[in-house]
Each structure stands twice: as C-alpha cells, then as structure tokens.
N, C-alpha and C positions, 0 to 999 in steps of 0.2 A: 501737446499730444500730436505726433506726426500722423497725418491723414494720407491714405493712399486711395486712389480710384483704381479698383481692380475688378476682376471677374470672379463670381461665385458660382460654382458648378451645381447644376440641378439636372433633372431629367433621368432617363433610364440608362442602363448600361449600354455602351456603344452608341448612345443617342443623346449627347449632352446638350443642354440648353443653359446658357449662362445669364446671370443677373449682373448688370454693371452697378457696382455699389461704391459708396464712399465709406471706408472703414478705417479704424485705428490700425496702424501698421503692425501692432503687436497681436492683433486678434487672429484667430485661426482662419484658414481659407474660407471655410463655409460657416464661420462663427458669426458673432455679433457684427452688425454694421450700423452706420449712422443714418444713411439714407440710400434707398434704392433709386438709381438714376434711370434704369431702363433694362432691356433684355437684348440678348444676342443669340441667334439661332444659326449655327454654322452648318446645319444638316440639309439646308435647301440651297439651291443655286439660282440666283445669287443669295448670299447670306442675308437673313432677315434681321434688321436692327431697328429697335424702337427705343428712342432715347429722349430724355428730358434735357434739351440743349441748354436751357436757361439754368437749370439746377446744376448741370455739370460745369458751366461757366462760372457760376457762383462759387463752387468748390475750388476751381482752379484759381480764382481771384483770392480765395482765402489761403492758398498755399498748398493745396492737395497735389501730390505727385502721382501721375498715372503710371501703372506698370507698362511694360513694352506692348503687350497685347491690347491692353485697355487704351493706350495711346493710339494704336492703329484704328481701333473701333471709333474712338472720339474723333480722330482725324477724318475718317471716312464719312462721318456725319456733319463735319464742319464746326465742331465745338472748338477745336484749337484755332481755327480761322477767326471765329467770332471772338474768342478770348483775345487774340492778337489785335483785332480791330478795336475792341473796347479799350485796350491799353493805349492805342493810338488816339482814341477819343479823349481819354483822360489826360494825355500829354498835350492835347491841342493840335495834333497833326491832322485830324479829320473831324468832320462834324458828325453828329449822331445819324443824320439822314444819309450822308454819303456812306458811312459804315454799314448801315442797314441795307442800302441799295447794293453794295458790293456783296454782302452776305446773301441776299435774295438772288442775285444773278448767279452766284456760285451754286446755290441750292438748285436753281432751275437747270443749270448745266449738268449737275450731278444726276438729277432725276432723268434728264434726257439720255445720259449714258446708260443708266440702269434700265430704262425702258427699251433702249436699243439692244442691250444684252438679253433681256427677257424675250423680245420679239425674235432675236436670232436663235435663241435656244428653242423657242416654240416652233420656228420654221424648220430647224434641224430635226426636231422630234417628229414633225409631220412628214418630212422627207423620209426619215428612217421607217416610219410606219407604212408609207406608201411603197417603199422598196420591199419591206417584209410581205406586204399584201401581194405584190407582183410575184415574188418568189414562191409564195404559197399557191397562187393560181397556177404557176408553171408546174409545180410539183403535183398538184391535183390533176392537171391536164395530162401529165405523163402517166400517172396512175390509171386514169381513165382509159388512155390508149392501150396501156399494158393489159388492163382487164378485158378490153374489147378484143385484143389479139388472142388472149387465152380462150375466150368464148368462141372466137372464130376457129381456132385450132381444135377445140373440143367438137364443134359442129362438123369440121372436115373429118376428124377421126371417127365420129359416129357414122357419117355417110360412107366412109371407107369400109367400116365394119359391116354396115348393112349391105353394101354391094358384094363384099366377100361372102357373106352368108347366102346371098342370092346365088352367087356363082357356085358355092359349095352345095346348095340344095339342088341346083340344076345338075351338077356333077353326080350327085347321089341318085337322082332320078334316072339318069342315063345308065348308071351301073345297075340299078334295079331292073330296068327294061332289058339290059343285056343278060342278066341272070335268068329272067323269065323266058327268054327266047331260046 
C-alpha cells in the first residue's frame, strides 16, 4: 500500500487549517488516514506548525512519500534533516550523539530566525499604530482649530449685528426728534 504524507483540509471557508497526515495514496483528500502527524495553520504570520517530528521520520523511514506542500512543511520543521541524519547514523557516517547535536543546533537557529521575524512584525505593527495615532491627533487638532475659528467668526458677526442695531436705533431716535421738532 503506497503511503503519502499530505495535508488534510479543515477549518472554515477562506480560513483553512490543515492536518498533516500519513494516508493511503488512494484515499480521498479529507478521507481516512493512518496517523495524524500534526497541524499547519497558514492564516497567521509566520505560519503556525505543530508537528510530531519522530512520527513523521518513522513514516519517512517506512517509505512514505510527502506531497510537495507537505515536503515544505516537513522541511521547515527539520523532519527531512533528521531523516537524513538518521540515514547517516545507520550507514555509520555519524554517531547518534553527533546527529542529535546537529539537529538541535539547527532547531535553535530556526527558532532564532522565527523569533526575529515575530519581533520585527511586532515592531512594525507598533510603529504603524504610533503613526496612526499621530495622524489622528493631527486631524483632531485641525478640527479643533476649525471649530474655534467658526466660533470666533460667529462672535464677531454677533458683535457686528449688535453694533449695527445700536447705530440703527440711534439713527431712528434722531429721526424721531427731527419729526417732533
């Protein structure tokens, strides 16, 4: 029975979450599987991958062939490296301790890269938030100044009308005095 390591789609519409599974090559994409090896969530940045490395290596030793996307997922988690190192141990090219040390060094380096990416994304998000806050403060300040200008214009207009009424009343008083005289 040919075994494939592939992705099985789960999740909502437009929000897929995949299971990494070992399944018979003749089974449907989302059908029966032999073993669930982990999960892959491409909806977050960086993608979240949880994988049983030893189980995946066991299936690779037994002859399972990963699909192209599953190969990329396995490679990003070091499964293919560990498989390669274990083949070297079986052939006598490496000792088990040396292979384990190489794998752990690779994992530590990979985690460092991921943490750097995450911190860079967080920093970019914080900068974008600060820029948006500054832009909002500028817009609010402009609105406040415009409102103050409108209030000042209204006060000037009210004062002008009041002075015009006083002048008009004074003019009408003069005309009343002239008519009486």
